[in-house]
Backbone of each chain as ProteinMPNN parsed JSONL, in Angstrom:
{"seq_chain_A": "EPEVTQTPSHQVTQMGQEVILRCVPISNHLYFYWYRQILGQKVEFLVSFYNNEISEKSEIFDDQFSVERPDGSNFTLKIRSTKLEDSAMYFCASRLTTAFSGANVLTFGAGSRLTVL", "coords_chain_A": {"N_chain_A": [[99.932, 174.428, -10.425], [101.241, 171.195, -9.936], [104.478, 170.616, -8.466], [107.939, 169.612, -8.376], [109.919, 169.872, -5.581], [113.04, 171.046, -4.352], [115.61, 170.964, -1.909], [118.748, 171.825, -0.332], [118.858, 174.963, -2.199], [121.374, 175.742, -2.823], [124.422, 174.39, -1.829], [127.411, 174.51, -0.069], [130.305, 172.711, 0.561], [132.955, 171.034, 2.319], [135.552, 169.047, 0.912], [135.269, 165.562, 1.349], [133.289, 165.643, 3.221], [129.953, 164.674, 4.25], [126.965, 164.898, 2.352], [123.54, 165.669, 2.09], [120.981, 165.778, -0.148], [117.767, 167.004, -0.672], [114.443, 166.16, -1.751], [111.098, 166.735, -2.699], [108.935, 164.92, -4.311], [106.249, 165.083, -6.773], [103.056, 164.475, -5.439], [101.457, 162.165, -6.126], [103.076, 160.713, -7.729], [105.013, 157.937, -8.972], [107.542, 157.087, -9.701], [110.913, 157.909, -9.199], [113.77, 160.026, -9.586], [117.251, 160.852, -9.775], [119.333, 163.204, -11.281], [122.314, 164.703, -12.622], [124.091, 167.716, -13.459], [127.052, 168.723, -14.523], [128.793, 171.77, -14.711], [128.298, 173.273, -17.796], [128.062, 170.894, -19.102], [126.225, 167.926, -20.183], [122.95, 166.87, -19.015], [122.999, 164.291, -16.764], [122.017, 160.955, -16.1], [121.6, 159.539, -12.9], [120.268, 157.766, -11.015], [117.368, 155.665, -10.71], [114.265, 155.121, -9.011], [111.868, 153.042, -7.616], [109.001, 151.779, -6.081], [110.144, 151.632, -3.561], [112.763, 150.816, -3.982], [115.941, 150.789, -5.706], [115.719, 150.972, -9.169], [117.295, 151.269, -11.377], [120.689, 152.18, -11.988], [123.413, 154.409, -12.774], [126.843, 154.298, -13.991], [128.077, 156.33, -12.674], [126.893, 156.445, -10.222], [128.179, 155.364, -7.669], [129.481, 153.561, -4.774], [129.62, 155.668, -3.048], [127.321, 157.061, -3.201], [123.895, 157.192, -2.212], [120.383, 156.536, -2.071], [117.189, 157.361, -0.674], [113.89, 156.907, 0.52], [112.589, 158.166, 2.997], [110.141, 158.673, 4.179], [106.661, 159.178, 3.376], [106.86, 161.287, 1.612], [109.385, 162.522, 1.123], [112.416, 162.342, -0.839], [115.642, 161.391, -0.914], [119.079, 162.167, -1.712], [122.163, 160.988, -0.88], [125.532, 161.806, -0.487], [128.342, 160.288, 0.516], [131.095, 160.888, 1.068], [132.271, 163.609, -0.073], [133.733, 164.6, -3.205], [135.883, 166.75, -5.143], [135.057, 166.61, -7.793], [132.383, 166.098, -7.57], [131.03, 168.397, -7.592], [128.332, 170.046, -8.887], [125.135, 170.607, -10.485], [122.355, 169.193, -9.085], [119.566, 167.404, -10.021], [116.325, 166.502, -9.11], [113.716, 164.316, -10.127], [110.39, 163.279, -11.039], [107.885, 160.841, -11.939], [104.64, 159.965, -13.027], [103.344, 157.928, -14.464], [103.026, 154.493, -15.487], [105.139, 152.705, -17.733], [103.534, 151.638, -19.673], [101.503, 153.293, -20.253], [102.003, 154.857, -22.364], [103.427, 157.166, -22.243], [106.253, 158.98, -21.147], [107.09, 161.076, -19.399], [109.118, 163.026, -17.482], [109.017, 165.083, -14.608], [110.881, 167.744, -13.53], [112.697, 169.082, -10.711], [113.897, 172.322, -9.543], [116.544, 172.112, -8.95], [119.561, 171.469, -7.041], [122.389, 173.159, -6.23], [125.573, 171.971, -5.813], [128.584, 172.702, -4.323], [131.812, 171.721, -3.969], [134.567, 172.209, -1.979]], "CA_chain_A": [[100.477, 173.225, -11.085], [102.124, 170.459, -9.004], [105.88, 170.722, -8.82], [108.956, 168.914, -7.596], [110.689, 170.874, -4.843], [114.347, 170.566, -3.91], [116.367, 171.76, -0.945], [118.836, 173.283, -0.452], [119.084, 175.424, -3.568], [122.823, 175.771, -3.0], [125.176, 173.931, -0.667], [128.874, 174.517, -0.175], [130.825, 171.763, 1.528], [134.366, 170.699, 2.207], [135.842, 167.718, 0.397], [135.254, 164.525, 2.373], [132.09, 165.757, 4.049], [128.721, 164.06, 3.769], [125.941, 165.835, 1.92], [122.218, 165.108, 1.791], [120.116, 166.642, -0.94], [116.387, 166.566, -0.431], [113.48, 166.362, -2.833], [109.716, 166.33, -2.478], [108.335, 164.7, -5.621], [104.811, 165.307, -6.88], [102.549, 163.551, -4.426], [100.92, 160.892, -6.607], [104.012, 160.099, -8.667], [105.451, 156.616, -8.554], [108.934, 156.867, -10.064], [111.732, 159.028, -8.756], [115.062, 160.023, -10.259], [118.253, 161.902, -9.592], [120.216, 163.511, -12.39], [123.211, 165.806, -12.305], [124.656, 168.446, -14.59], [128.281, 169.451, -14.278], [128.728, 173.034, -15.434], [128.638, 173.248, -19.216], [127.932, 169.561, -19.68], [124.841, 167.501, -20.338], [122.247, 166.333, -17.854], [123.352, 162.861, -16.716], [121.232, 160.09, -15.234], [122.284, 158.903, -11.774], [119.565, 156.64, -10.418], [115.911, 155.677, -10.684], [113.784, 154.513, -7.764], [110.454, 152.688, -7.729], [108.531, 150.775, -5.122], [111.096, 151.617, -2.445], [114.079, 150.265, -4.279], [116.595, 151.284, -6.911], [115.391, 150.167, -10.343], [118.438, 151.338, -12.283], [121.673, 153.193, -11.623], [124.465, 154.592, -13.76], [128.22, 154.061, -13.512], [128.437, 157.431, -11.781], [126.274, 156.17, -8.922], [128.986, 154.332, -7.018], [129.173, 153.295, -3.361], [129.563, 156.922, -2.298], [125.985, 157.605, -3.347], [122.759, 156.37, -1.805], [119.094, 157.219, -2.111], [116.273, 156.866, 0.333], [112.601, 157.558, 0.631], [112.418, 157.877, 4.421], [108.728, 158.77, 4.559], [105.824, 159.147, 2.178], [106.963, 162.454, 0.751], [110.738, 162.938, 0.762], [113.302, 161.451, -1.586], [116.938, 162.018, -0.65], [120.324, 161.689, -2.297], [123.267, 161.188, 0.039], [126.903, 161.567, -0.949], [128.99, 159.993, 1.811], [132.376, 161.577, 1.217], [132.269, 164.373, -1.32], [134.967, 164.867, -3.929], [135.796, 167.975, -5.932], [134.316, 166.356, -9.038], [130.945, 165.997, -7.302], [130.439, 169.731, -7.765], [127.391, 169.978, -10.011], [123.73, 170.848, -10.173], [121.667, 167.912, -8.947], [118.142, 167.538, -10.274], [115.395, 165.433, -8.774], [112.593, 164.257, -11.061], [109.43, 162.221, -10.741], [107.008, 160.455, -13.044], [103.442, 159.308, -12.525], [102.751, 156.834, -15.213], [103.798, 153.316, -15.852], [105.596, 152.812, -19.115], [102.548, 151.143, -20.614], [100.495, 154.308, -20.554], [102.355, 155.516, -23.614], [104.115, 158.443, -22.036], [107.382, 158.84, -20.247], [107.482, 162.457, -19.148], [109.619, 163.308, -16.143], [108.925, 166.457, -14.126], [112.11, 168.042, -12.797], [112.787, 170.196, -9.791], [114.757, 173.436, -9.96], [117.929, 171.712, -8.765], [120.387, 171.855, -5.896], [123.774, 173.33, -6.67], [126.549, 171.515, -4.829], [129.957, 173.157, -4.541], [132.748, 171.033, -3.074], [135.834, 172.961, -1.917]], "C_chain_A": [[101.424, 172.513, -10.111], [103.574, 170.57, -9.45], [106.743, 169.877, -7.902], [109.791, 169.987, -6.897], [111.972, 170.253, -4.305], [114.961, 171.537, -2.915], [117.675, 171.067, -0.627], [118.997, 173.691, -1.908], [120.579, 175.479, -3.855], [123.474, 175.309, -1.704], [126.663, 173.933, -0.986], [129.412, 173.61, 0.918], [132.314, 171.541, 1.304], [134.516, 169.278, 1.675], [135.887, 166.707, 1.546], [134.038, 164.56, 3.279], [130.91, 165.043, 3.399], [127.713, 165.142, 3.418], [124.639, 165.071, 1.681], [121.419, 166.148, 1.03], [118.699, 166.089, -0.86], [115.455, 166.98, -1.555], [112.104, 165.957, -2.323], [109.091, 166.166, -3.85], [106.852, 165.076, -5.608], [104.092, 164.152, -6.199], [102.049, 162.216, -4.968], [101.843, 160.211, -7.615], [104.607, 158.828, -8.071], [106.946, 156.373, -8.759], [109.732, 158.116, -9.733], [113.135, 158.865, -9.315], [115.964, 161.111, -9.684], [119.109, 161.967, -10.852], [121.203, 164.565, -11.908], [123.699, 166.455, -13.594], [125.884, 169.188, -14.109], [128.271, 170.667, -15.202], [129.179, 172.884, -16.88], [128.479, 171.9, -19.888], [126.46, 169.141, -19.72], [124.265, 167.002, -19.03], [122.432, 164.806, -17.865], [122.481, 162.108, -15.714], [122.11, 159.514, -14.119], [121.56, 157.629, -11.346], [118.057, 156.81, -10.594], [115.44, 154.803, -9.53], [112.304, 154.271, -7.905], [110.137, 151.633, -6.704], [109.573, 150.535, -4.024], [112.406, 150.9, -2.718], [114.633, 150.866, -5.567], [116.222, 150.377, -8.071], [116.526, 150.185, -11.365], [119.402, 152.394, -11.767], [122.764, 153.248, -12.674], [125.82, 154.274, -13.143], [128.655, 155.139, -12.531], [127.999, 157.12, -10.352], [127.026, 155.028, -8.256], [128.634, 154.242, -5.533], [129.125, 154.559, -2.511], [128.16, 157.529, -2.3], [124.952, 156.636, -2.764], [121.498, 157.216, -1.907], [118.168, 156.56, -1.099], [114.957, 157.618, 0.218], [112.137, 157.317, 2.073], [110.97, 157.949, 4.899], [107.922, 158.821, 3.278], [106.017, 160.293, 1.233], [108.38, 162.769, 0.292], [111.5, 161.866, 0.004], [114.685, 162.086, -1.516], [118.065, 161.355, -1.409], [121.432, 162.011, -1.305], [124.582, 160.9, -0.666], [127.746, 161.449, 0.302], [130.255, 160.819, 2.038], [132.62, 162.335, -0.074], [133.669, 164.57, -1.882], [134.772, 166.157, -4.733], [134.923, 167.786, -7.17], [132.828, 166.108, -8.842], [130.253, 167.344, -7.429], [129.603, 169.742, -9.034], [126.049, 170.494, -9.546], [123.057, 169.484, -10.152], [120.171, 168.134, -9.088], [117.407, 166.281, -9.819], [114.264, 165.463, -9.798], [111.642, 163.159, -10.617], [108.51, 162.005, -11.93], [105.836, 159.691, -12.485], [103.226, 157.951, -13.16], [103.634, 155.604, -15.245], [104.155, 153.449, -17.318], [104.478, 152.47, -20.088], [101.447, 152.144, -20.901], [100.83, 155.051, -21.829], [103.033, 156.851, -23.437], [105.214, 158.234, -21.011], [107.938, 160.221, -19.94], [107.898, 162.609, -17.7], [109.43, 164.784, -15.843], [110.118, 166.707, -13.221], [111.908, 169.162, -11.791], [113.764, 171.232, -10.307], [116.235, 173.146, -9.732], [118.536, 172.192, -7.465], [121.819, 171.966, -6.392], [124.706, 172.925, -5.539], [127.926, 172.002, -5.24], [130.847, 172.5, -3.509], [134.094, 171.749, -3.144], [136.981, 172.081, -1.427]], "O_chain_A": [[102.305, 173.144, -9.528], [103.87, 170.612, -10.645], [106.333, 169.484, -6.81], [110.308, 170.899, -7.543], [111.993, 169.103, -3.864], [114.852, 172.755, -3.054], [117.73, 169.837, -0.645], [119.25, 172.842, -2.763], [121.005, 175.285, -4.994], [123.125, 175.774, -0.619], [127.104, 173.433, -2.02], [129.015, 173.729, 2.077], [132.85, 171.827, 0.233], [133.691, 168.411, 1.963], [136.479, 166.975, 2.591], [133.785, 163.611, 4.022], [130.869, 164.835, 2.187], [127.618, 166.166, 4.094], [124.644, 163.966, 1.138], [121.209, 167.261, 1.51], [118.469, 164.884, -0.964], [115.65, 168.001, -2.214], [111.96, 164.965, -1.608], [108.748, 167.157, -4.495], [106.282, 165.352, -4.552], [104.471, 162.992, -6.361], [102.217, 161.202, -4.291], [101.448, 159.251, -8.277], [104.694, 158.663, -6.854], [107.545, 155.548, -8.069], [109.279, 159.238, -9.961], [113.631, 157.753, -9.499], [115.502, 162.135, -9.181], [119.54, 160.954, -11.401], [120.962, 165.24, -10.907], [123.718, 165.84, -14.66], [125.777, 170.169, -13.372], [127.796, 170.593, -16.335], [130.29, 172.431, -17.156], [128.725, 171.76, -21.086], [125.572, 169.903, -19.339], [124.987, 166.746, -18.067], [122.076, 164.127, -18.828], [122.244, 162.587, -14.605], [123.225, 159.058, -14.371], [122.151, 156.55, -11.315], [117.536, 157.926, -10.623], [116.126, 153.864, -9.125], [111.555, 155.177, -8.271], [110.914, 150.703, -6.487], [109.839, 149.402, -3.623], [113.075, 150.434, -1.796], [113.89, 151.381, -6.402], [116.383, 149.159, -7.987], [116.699, 149.233, -12.126], [118.982, 153.389, -11.177], [123.015, 152.27, -13.378], [125.933, 154.016, -11.945], [129.495, 154.899, -11.664], [128.672, 157.496, -9.393], [126.581, 153.88, -8.269], [127.618, 154.78, -5.092], [128.643, 154.527, -1.378], [127.855, 158.407, -1.493], [125.123, 155.418, -2.82], [121.543, 158.444, -1.838], [118.327, 155.398, -0.725], [114.917, 158.797, -0.132], [111.384, 156.379, 2.338], [110.619, 157.349, 5.915], [108.448, 158.536, 2.202], [105.42, 160.31, 0.156], [108.563, 163.242, -0.83], [111.273, 160.668, 0.17], [114.881, 163.198, -2.005], [118.027, 160.162, -1.711], [121.622, 163.169, -0.932], [124.729, 159.887, -1.351], [127.857, 162.405, 1.07], [130.439, 161.385, 3.115], [133.116, 161.774, -1.051], [134.648, 164.689, -1.146], [133.646, 166.593, -4.97], [134.157, 168.671, -7.549], [132.09, 165.929, -9.81], [129.026, 167.421, -7.378], [130.11, 169.478, -10.124], [125.849, 170.781, -8.366], [123.18, 168.711, -11.102], [119.58, 168.943, -8.373], [117.816, 165.156, -10.108], [113.897, 166.534, -10.281], [112.033, 162.229, -9.913], [108.374, 162.861, -12.803], [105.992, 158.868, -11.582], [102.962, 156.959, -12.48], [104.847, 155.686, -15.051], [103.538, 154.222, -18.051], [104.474, 152.961, -21.217], [100.554, 151.875, -21.704], [100.001, 155.813, -22.328], [103.193, 157.596, -24.405], [105.095, 157.398, -20.115], [109.11, 160.5, -20.19], [107.108, 162.348, -16.792], [109.651, 165.635, -16.704], [110.341, 165.973, -12.258], [111.083, 170.057, -11.976], [114.381, 171.059, -11.358], [117.092, 173.854, -10.26], [118.095, 173.176, -6.869], [122.392, 171.005, -6.904], [124.635, 173.472, -4.439], [128.381, 171.751, -6.357], [130.662, 172.696, -2.308], [134.687, 171.882, -4.215], [138.114, 172.549, -1.315]]}, "seq_chain_B": "DQQVKQNSPSLSVQEGRISILNCDYTNSMFDYFLWYKKYPAEGPTFLISISSIKDKNEDGRFTVFLNKSAKHLSLHIVPSQPGDSAVYFCAASRLYNQGGKLIFGQGTELSVKP", "coords_chain_B": {"N_chain_B": [[129.898, 157.593, -23.803], [127.886, 158.424, -26.02], [124.867, 158.381, -26.638], [122.85, 160.016, -27.398], [122.914, 162.847, -29.327], [123.464, 166.29, -29.72], [124.531, 168.283, -32.026], [124.885, 170.968, -32.445], [125.95, 173.482, -30.485], [124.909, 175.994, -30.133], [122.432, 178.334, -31.353], [121.25, 180.971, -33.276], [118.527, 182.998, -33.998], [116.255, 185.161, -35.793], [113.58, 187.017, -34.386], [110.316, 185.829, -35.042], [111.081, 184.237, -37.144], [111.79, 180.826, -38.239], [112.937, 178.407, -35.909], [115.128, 175.718, -35.881], [115.998, 172.889, -34.292], [118.265, 170.278, -33.886], [118.74, 166.721, -33.422], [120.424, 163.694, -32.876], [120.422, 160.132, -32.569], [121.783, 157.016, -31.412], [121.029, 154.539, -30.469], [118.955, 152.04, -31.435], [116.943, 150.975, -29.951], [115.613, 152.918, -28.595], [112.443, 154.38, -28.15], [110.865, 156.472, -27.543], [110.751, 159.924, -27.488], [111.803, 163.121, -26.348], [111.586, 166.673, -25.905], [113.107, 169.079, -23.911], [113.13, 172.202, -22.253], [115.298, 174.606, -20.908], [115.862, 177.093, -18.582], [118.352, 179.307, -17.167], [119.37, 178.464, -13.86], [117.1, 176.999, -13.346], [115.152, 173.947, -13.408], [115.012, 171.419, -16.043], [112.27, 171.78, -18.278], [109.47, 170.132, -19.486], [108.632, 170.015, -22.917], [107.666, 168.963, -25.472], [106.799, 165.788, -26.936], [107.423, 162.65, -28.674], [106.336, 159.563, -29.91], [107.835, 156.563, -31.188], [106.186, 155.45, -33.053], [105.115, 157.386, -34.509], [105.715, 160.077, -36.902], [105.591, 162.723, -36.646], [104.728, 165.321, -34.405], [102.674, 167.821, -33.155], [102.343, 170.862, -31.368], [100.919, 173.658, -30.884], [103.101, 176.275, -31.444], [105.202, 174.592, -31.653], [106.756, 171.833, -33.163], [107.646, 168.485, -33.461], [109.696, 166.385, -35.331], [110.293, 163.094, -36.423], [112.669, 160.954, -37.749], [113.059, 157.826, -38.192], [114.617, 156.027, -39.658], [116.898, 157.442, -40.169], [117.659, 157.917, -37.64], [117.117, 160.378, -36.354], [115.925, 163.387, -34.966], [114.015, 166.407, -34.909], [113.282, 169.673, -33.703], [110.962, 172.101, -34.374], [110.336, 175.505, -34.157], [107.92, 177.786, -34.641], [106.199, 180.837, -35.005], [109.417, 182.007, -33.968], [110.074, 183.375, -30.732], [111.318, 185.971, -28.538], [111.13, 185.072, -25.871], [111.546, 182.392, -26.142], [114.179, 181.937, -25.943], [116.593, 179.945, -24.608], [118.102, 176.966, -23.221], [117.847, 174.026, -25.061], [117.101, 170.697, -24.646], [117.353, 167.524, -26.048], [115.915, 164.345, -25.477], [115.916, 160.803, -24.937], [114.247, 157.648, -24.615], [113.469, 154.292, -23.526], [110.404, 153.101, -23.881], [109.142, 150.924, -22.684], [110.822, 150.183, -20.74], [110.929, 149.72, -17.455], [112.272, 151.291, -15.631], [112.457, 153.736, -16.833], [114.289, 155.778, -17.474], [115.624, 158.816, -18.818], [117.765, 159.636, -21.497], [119.905, 162.223, -22.116], [120.773, 164.685, -24.601], [123.493, 166.991, -25.327], [122.536, 169.532, -25.355], [121.266, 172.54, -26.875], [121.815, 175.895, -27.161], [119.496, 178.291, -27.64], [119.061, 181.409, -29.081], [116.927, 184.018, -29.496], [116.603, 186.791, -31.367], [115.281, 190.066, -31.015]], "CA_chain_B": [[128.778, 156.863, -24.396], [126.992, 159.494, -26.453], [123.764, 157.771, -27.356], [122.019, 161.104, -27.904], [123.827, 163.93, -29.654], [123.024, 167.536, -30.31], [125.829, 168.726, -32.531], [124.985, 172.428, -32.461], [125.858, 173.997, -29.115], [124.154, 177.239, -30.082], [121.681, 178.722, -32.543], [120.694, 182.319, -33.144], [117.542, 183.295, -35.044], [115.534, 186.431, -35.669], [112.191, 186.909, -33.944], [109.362, 185.63, -36.13], [111.557, 183.219, -38.09], [111.741, 179.454, -37.735], [114.107, 177.817, -35.241], [115.197, 174.275, -36.081], [117.008, 172.273, -33.434], [118.456, 168.908, -34.347], [119.18, 165.721, -32.453], [120.666, 162.37, -33.439], [120.602, 159.097, -31.564], [122.448, 155.83, -31.957], [120.428, 153.304, -29.968], [117.696, 151.772, -32.138], [115.938, 150.522, -28.989], [114.85, 154.065, -28.118], [111.156, 154.442, -28.822], [110.109, 157.635, -27.084], [111.69, 161.04, -27.546], [111.244, 164.311, -25.706], [112.352, 167.91, -25.872], [112.987, 169.866, -22.698], [113.631, 173.565, -22.319], [115.888, 174.926, -19.602], [116.362, 178.435, -18.301], [119.378, 179.301, -16.118], [118.949, 178.326, -12.457], [115.854, 176.25, -13.252], [115.244, 172.59, -13.921], [114.439, 171.229, -17.379], [110.811, 171.793, -18.355], [108.995, 169.361, -20.632], [108.078, 170.835, -23.991], [106.912, 168.159, -26.417], [107.364, 164.451, -27.08], [106.944, 161.866, -29.802], [106.558, 158.127, -29.866], [108.462, 156.08, -32.428], [105.182, 155.005, -34.034], [104.726, 158.575, -35.268], [106.831, 160.82, -37.463], [105.386, 164.157, -36.405], [103.801, 165.705, -33.356], [102.589, 169.275, -33.176], [101.681, 171.479, -30.226], [101.035, 175.104, -31.041], [104.23, 176.726, -32.268], [106.258, 173.577, -31.571], [106.556, 170.586, -33.887], [108.79, 167.578, -33.446], [109.734, 165.441, -36.439], [111.146, 161.936, -36.159], [113.068, 160.139, -38.905], [113.635, 156.641, -37.541], [115.65, 155.386, -40.475], [118.111, 158.243, -40.005], [117.859, 158.109, -36.195], [117.228, 161.826, -36.253], [114.707, 164.14, -34.701], [114.205, 167.849, -34.914], [112.252, 170.51, -33.098], [110.73, 173.335, -35.108], [109.588, 176.521, -33.424], [107.468, 178.796, -35.605], [107.348, 181.711, -35.166], [110.268, 182.104, -32.773], [109.842, 184.561, -29.911], [112.443, 186.186, -27.61], [110.945, 184.242, -24.679], [111.99, 181.026, -26.432], [115.629, 181.868, -25.704], [116.834, 178.986, -23.523], [118.817, 175.773, -23.685], [116.919, 172.966, -25.415], [117.675, 169.359, -24.562], [116.689, 166.374, -26.618], [116.065, 163.182, -24.602], [115.378, 159.57, -25.493], [114.027, 156.593, -23.625], [112.813, 153.056, -23.943], [109.105, 153.271, -23.23], [108.756, 149.761, -21.909], [111.812, 149.983, -19.702], [110.219, 150.166, -16.265], [113.023, 152.342, -14.95], [112.0, 154.953, -17.486], [115.257, 156.872, -17.479], [115.844, 159.587, -20.034], [119.147, 159.937, -21.862], [119.87, 163.564, -22.676], [121.844, 165.245, -25.412], [124.303, 168.022, -24.666], [121.813, 170.79, -25.328], [121.512, 173.62, -27.841], [121.366, 177.181, -26.619], [118.789, 179.081, -28.641], [118.929, 182.841, -28.814], [116.01, 184.638, -30.44], [116.853, 188.234, -31.343], [114.112, 190.882, -31.4]], "C_chain_B": [[127.721, 157.866, -24.821], [125.872, 158.914, -27.279], [122.843, 158.814, -27.962], [122.929, 162.306, -28.113], [123.08, 165.134, -30.207], [124.291, 168.254, -30.742], [125.99, 170.233, -32.584], [124.87, 172.956, -31.046], [125.038, 175.267, -29.023], [123.497, 177.525, -31.419], [121.104, 180.103, -32.296], [119.747, 182.571, -34.305], [116.864, 184.62, -34.755], [114.11, 186.149, -35.209], [111.277, 186.764, -35.16], [109.778, 184.571, -37.134], [111.449, 181.841, -37.455], [113.052, 179.092, -37.037], [114.034, 176.313, -35.469], [116.349, 173.731, -35.259], [117.07, 170.789, -33.754], [119.027, 168.002, -33.27], [119.356, 164.391, -33.175], [120.835, 161.361, -32.313], [121.183, 157.854, -32.219], [121.753, 154.526, -31.568], [119.067, 153.066, -30.614], [116.605, 151.26, -31.203], [115.126, 151.688, -28.418], [113.537, 154.143, -28.886], [110.289, 155.602, -28.341], [111.094, 158.772, -26.918], [111.021, 162.301, -27.024], [112.171, 165.497, -25.94], [112.038, 168.63, -24.56], [113.638, 171.217, -22.936], [114.175, 173.909, -20.941], [116.362, 176.369, -19.566], [117.442, 178.33, -17.232], [118.755, 179.213, -14.729], [117.563, 177.684, -12.314], [116.09, 174.829, -13.739], [114.7, 172.509, -15.335], [112.921, 171.157, -17.309], [110.383, 171.073, -19.626], [108.311, 170.266, -21.649], [107.152, 170.002, -24.884], [107.581, 166.802, -26.555], [106.808, 163.768, -28.319], [107.285, 160.402, -29.581], [107.128, 157.676, -31.205], [107.453, 155.568, -33.448], [104.676, 156.189, -34.878], [105.954, 159.193, -35.923], [106.693, 162.326, -37.234], [104.43, 164.334, -35.238], [103.85, 167.218, -33.214], [101.845, 169.771, -31.945], [101.903, 172.977, -30.325], [102.18, 175.477, -31.965], [105.326, 175.667, -32.395], [105.866, 172.305, -32.319], [107.822, 169.755, -33.788], [108.619, 166.586, -34.595], [110.699, 164.317, -36.088], [111.391, 161.179, -37.456], [113.802, 158.92, -38.343], [114.759, 156.02, -38.345], [116.972, 156.125, -40.338], [118.49, 158.407, -38.542], [118.07, 159.601, -35.895], [115.883, 162.41, -35.87], [115.03, 165.62, -34.672], [113.018, 168.519, -34.249], [112.166, 171.796, -33.906], [109.899, 174.266, -34.242], [109.241, 177.621, -34.427], [106.216, 179.508, -35.077], [108.153, 181.77, -33.865], [110.012, 183.433, -32.065], [111.031, 184.74, -28.963], [112.349, 185.336, -26.338], [111.324, 182.784, -24.884], [113.486, 180.861, -26.183], [115.898, 181.05, -24.447], [117.753, 177.898, -24.078], [117.791, 174.666, -23.91], [117.656, 171.63, -25.402], [116.757, 168.351, -25.238], [116.913, 165.209, -25.648], [115.399, 161.977, -25.242], [115.201, 158.536, -24.396], [113.47, 155.352, -24.296], [111.515, 152.978, -23.162], [108.76, 152.111, -22.32], [109.851, 149.308, -20.954], [111.219, 150.551, -18.42], [110.958, 151.248, -15.499], [112.72, 153.705, -15.525], [113.002, 156.08, -17.559], [115.296, 157.542, -18.843], [117.342, 159.767, -20.243], [119.129, 161.256, -22.619], [121.028, 163.813, -23.634], [122.518, 166.382, -24.666], [123.611, 169.359, -24.579], [122.231, 171.74, -26.435], [120.96, 174.899, -27.247], [120.775, 178.025, -27.739], [118.699, 180.528, -28.189], [118.049, 183.435, -29.906], [116.14, 186.148, -30.301], [115.608, 189.002, -31.765], [114.348, 191.602, -32.734]], "O_chain_B": [[126.774, 158.132, -24.081], [125.926, 158.954, -28.508], [122.135, 158.535, -28.929], [123.629, 162.733, -27.195], [122.189, 165.008, -31.047], [125.034, 168.773, -29.908], [127.103, 170.733, -32.749], [123.792, 172.888, -30.455], [124.521, 175.593, -27.954], [123.927, 177.041, -32.466], [120.539, 180.372, -31.236], [120.115, 182.38, -35.464], [116.894, 185.129, -33.635], [113.51, 185.15, -35.605], [111.428, 187.463, -36.162], [108.95, 184.061, -37.888], [111.07, 181.703, -36.292], [114.136, 179.428, -37.514], [112.982, 175.706, -35.269], [117.512, 174.059, -35.49], [116.039, 170.128, -33.876], [119.699, 168.449, -32.34], [118.521, 164.012, -33.996], [121.33, 161.694, -31.237], [121.082, 157.671, -33.432], [121.881, 153.522, -32.268], [118.124, 153.816, -30.362], [115.455, 151.124, -31.62], [114.069, 151.473, -27.825], [113.509, 153.994, -30.107], [109.115, 155.697, -28.698], [112.141, 158.615, -26.289], [109.827, 162.52, -27.231], [113.374, 165.339, -26.144], [110.882, 168.769, -24.159], [114.576, 171.346, -23.723], [113.583, 173.547, -19.925], [117.152, 176.806, -20.402], [117.455, 177.368, -16.465], [117.723, 179.83, -14.467], [116.926, 177.817, -11.269], [117.091, 174.54, -14.394], [114.004, 173.419, -15.787], [112.357, 170.55, -16.398], [110.877, 171.371, -20.714], [107.529, 171.15, -21.302], [105.972, 170.324, -25.022], [108.782, 166.669, -26.323], [105.852, 164.242, -28.933], [108.375, 160.057, -29.127], [106.926, 158.33, -32.228], [107.819, 155.281, -34.588], [103.915, 156.011, -35.829], [107.088, 158.883, -35.558], [107.581, 163.1, -37.592], [103.454, 163.597, -35.097], [104.923, 167.818, -33.161], [100.848, 169.182, -31.528], [102.937, 173.498, -29.907], [102.227, 175.053, -33.119], [106.27, 175.839, -33.165], [104.773, 171.771, -32.125], [108.927, 170.253, -34.001], [107.542, 166.026, -34.799], [111.773, 164.548, -35.533], [110.455, 160.811, -38.166], [114.999, 158.973, -38.058], [115.743, 155.542, -37.781], [118.04, 155.514, -40.383], [119.536, 158.979, -38.235], [119.054, 160.007, -35.277], [114.839, 161.994, -36.374], [116.169, 166.024, -34.441], [111.904, 167.994, -34.239], [113.164, 172.491, -34.101], [108.887, 173.865, -33.668], [110.114, 178.289, -34.981], [105.247, 178.833, -34.729], [107.597, 181.594, -32.782], [109.769, 184.462, -32.695], [111.689, 183.759, -28.617], [113.372, 184.927, -25.788], [111.417, 182.022, -23.921], [113.995, 179.741, -26.212], [115.478, 181.424, -23.353], [118.128, 177.916, -25.251], [116.96, 174.401, -23.041], [118.686, 171.458, -26.054], [115.546, 168.34, -25.019], [117.988, 165.098, -25.06], [114.435, 162.114, -25.995], [115.905, 158.545, -23.386], [113.064, 155.365, -25.458], [111.516, 152.812, -21.942], [108.138, 152.312, -21.277], [109.814, 148.196, -20.428], [111.027, 151.763, -18.32], [110.336, 152.041, -14.792], [112.723, 154.709, -14.813], [112.609, 157.238, -17.693], [115.038, 156.92, -19.874], [118.09, 160.015, -19.298], [118.437, 161.399, -23.627], [122.108, 163.238, -23.499], [122.167, 166.697, -23.529], [124.035, 170.232, -23.823], [123.38, 171.75, -26.875], [119.788, 174.977, -26.877], [121.476, 178.421, -28.67], [118.311, 180.822, -27.058], [118.378, 183.365, -31.09], [115.827, 186.716, -29.254], [114.954, 188.647, -32.745], [113.473, 192.328, -33.207]]}, "name": "protein", "num_of_chains": 2, "seq": "EPEVTQTPSHQVTQMGQEVILRCVPISNHLYFYWYRQILGQKVEFLVSFYNNEISEKSEIFDDQFSVERPDGSNFTLKIRSTKLEDSAMYFCASRLTTAFSGANVLTFGAGSRLTVLDQQVKQNSPSLSVQEGRISILNCDYTNSMFDYFLWYKKYPAEGPTFLISISSIKDKNEDGRFTVFLNKSAKHLSLHIVPSQPGDSAVYFCAASRLYNQGGKLIFGQGTELSVKP"}
């Protein structure tokens, strides 16, 4: 079964450092997403990406965050200068269909745990 | 901004009995609803979904009910099995929103006792 893969599974970084989280979405999917889950809290939307540009972003996704699809397979989330409150599990997700197909199912990766010290 | 709420953080049921997980939403523009299951150290896994044009969708042991007037949906698992023990997230979206983002509830941790 096709899956979304994420690396690294766990990253520890110092406050103020840059972090890049990587994702390989399912190959024929068209829409890509990043979500995060702070320990004990709900899964929160960060950003959606389609046709090589951001289609929507949340209030959390400020200027410290950026996304990129540098080649045909990878989808990355960069945090420029990490803060303690960025510590969370970050999930990448992808979706094949357009909204008009009648389904809106996202497939999630296993997540990357980010710990900021 | 809690557009999707799961008011029960945890639920414990006996193996073989019914598990009922509840979810409420506030945004009447939502028209597609999903349930995801999550094990520790894994990503959410899609379980079942329902469009707002339906009030029930069934897939094996899992049934989702939607009450649009009450802005409420529920997931029924019958019979419950120990392997169903996980955190269950309700999610909502606007189907014709091209961004297609899902808004998640806080999750309900289900524990099925043998």
